[in-house]
N, C-alpha and C positions, 0 to 999 in steps of 0.2 A: 340636389339643389334645384329649385324651380327655375325654368328657363326665363331669362330676362331679369332675374332677381338682382344680379350684381349691378346692373345699370341704375337701379333704384337707390342704392345705398348712399351715394354722395348727397343726394337731395334730402333723404331722410335724416342723415346725420346733421346736415346744415340746419334743418328745421328743428330737430330735437335740441341742438345747441342753443337755438334762440328761445325755445320754450322752457327748457330745463337746464339752464347753464350751471346750476349748482348741484346737479344730481349726484347723490352719494348713498351709501348704505344707511338705512334708517335705524339699524341696530346700534346701540351705544356700547363702546368697548374701549379699552385702553391698550390692549396688546393682542397678539395673535390667539392666545389661549382663550381670552374672553370672547373674541369674535367666534372662534370655533364652537365654544359652548353655547353662546347666544344663538348661533345659527341652528344648532341642533335643537334647541328649545323652541325655535320658531316653526318647526314642523307642525302643521295643523293648529297653528296659533298665530295671532297677530304680532307684528313687531312691537306695537305699542304695549301689549301685555307683557312681552318678554322684557322690555325696558323697565317695566314696573317691578319685575321680579329680580332682575340681576344685581342691582346695587347691594341689596342685603346678602344675596348669594355670594357675590365676590368679596364682600367684606368678611364673611364667615370663612370662605375658602379662597385665600388670596393667591394661591399658586397651584401648580400641578400636584405637588406632594400632598397638599392639604386635601384635595379632592380624592387622591388615590388612597389616602389613609382614612377617609371618612366612612361612617356607616351609611349604607345606601338609604336607609330609612330617614336619616337626617337630611340628605340631599333632597329626598322626596318632599319633605315638609316645605322646603324653600321654593320648589318649582311646581307644586300641586296644581296651581291655577292655570298652568300652560297646557294641561291635558296630556294624556298618555305618560303621566309623570313617572310611573314605575319603570317602564322601559327606558325612558330618557335618563333617569337617575342611574340605572345600572350601566347604560352606555357611557355616561359621563365618567363614572368611576373606572370602568374597564379601559376607556380611552386614555385616561390619565395614567393608569398603571402601565399601559403600553408605551406612552410617551416617556415615562421614567425609565423603563427597561431598555428601550430601543433608541431613544433620541435625547437622553440626558435631561428630560423634562421640558424640552423645547418643541414647539410645533414645527414639523418639517415643511419644506417649501417645494415639494413635488407632488404631482397628482397621484403617482403610484404610492407614495408613502402615506399621504393623507387618506386615500380611500381604503388603505389597509387597516385603518383605525375603526374601532367599534362605532357603528351608527353614522359613519361619514360616507356619504355618496358623492357623486360628481358635482351636484349642485352646490353642496356645502364646500367641497374642495375648491371649486372654481371661485366662490366668493372669498374664501380665505386667501387664495393665491392672488386674486386681484386687489382686494382691499387691504390686506395685511402686508403683502409682499410686493405689490406694484407690478405684478406680472400680467400678461394678457389673460383675460378670463371671460368665460362664456356661461353665465348663470341662466339656466333655463328653468323658469318657474311657470306657474299657470298663466300669468299675464303674457310672458314671452311666447309660450306655446300658442295661445289664442291669437296674438297680434301677428306673429310670424306667418301663421296660416292665413289670416284674413288679408294681410298685406300682399302675400304671395312670395314670401322669401323661402318657403319650404313646402314640400308636398307631404311631409311627415308629421306625425303626432307623437312619436316616440322621442322623449327628451334627449337621449344620447344622439339620435340621428339629427335632430334639430341643432344640437351643439356642433356636430360635425359640419353641417351646412353653414352655420354662423362662422366657424373657423375659416371657411373658404371665402365668405362674403366680406367680413369686417376687417379693416386695418387693425392689426394687433394693438396698437397704441390707443385705439378708440373703443376697443371691445368691452372693457369693464364698464366704462361710462355709458355706452350705448345700452347695455343690459339694465342698468339702473334707470335710464331714461325711458326705456320701453315699458318698464313697470309703472312709472309715473304716468305715462300716456294711457296705459291700460286703466288706471284708476280714474284719471281726470276726464278722458274723452272716449276711449274705446272700451267701455265696460262690457261685461259678458252679456247682460240682458238687453241693453239698448244703447248701442254705440251712437255717438253724436257725430255722424258723418258730415252733417251740414256745417259744423264748426271745426272740422278736422283739417289742419293745414297740410297734411300729407295725402289727402284724399285723391289727388290727381295721379298718384303712383300706387294707390291701394286697390287691389283686385276687388275686395269687398265693397269699398267705397264707390267704385265705378260700376258695380253690378246693378242692373235694373231690378233684380229680384230680391234685393236685401230687405 
């Protein structure tokens, strides 16, 4: 964890709560299984595209059993536009088979059980734990990696190490919302190519924003 990072957190949370009071997952879902599958589909794909695909997908395959019994080729047809659809379709089927065999068709609510499922990494597991089950969660995506480094919340670029830093820095009850907020800030203000430091309300505590060489 970067020295002095913890002192910045209360101010950043306060500002983010003003800027993004309604921050939430942009994927549309009705239950933990739909969120799990939607998050898997969002890899190398926009949430907007996933939201276009999933209504028909979930109508055709309404539960875990339907996915587990489906032909992989049929799942592929529904998700083709999300990219890497062959691997995603196979993972979805394998994941649902495992859910039926080991969890009675229900999505588990622990990191260890989630990451044991096909195609489920810590980012996906954290999102499901936070948004579907209301647990503390630390979703580290590309926006989070970029902003945590620029602000000075971490010295790491590895997602797992950044997650561990955030676990030390963030109040558990604020963690999930903060991670959604930092994504919105990354899109609206602190984008990858040209961050708008002049109009950033957390600039005073941001290492990058205060750097004369930015």
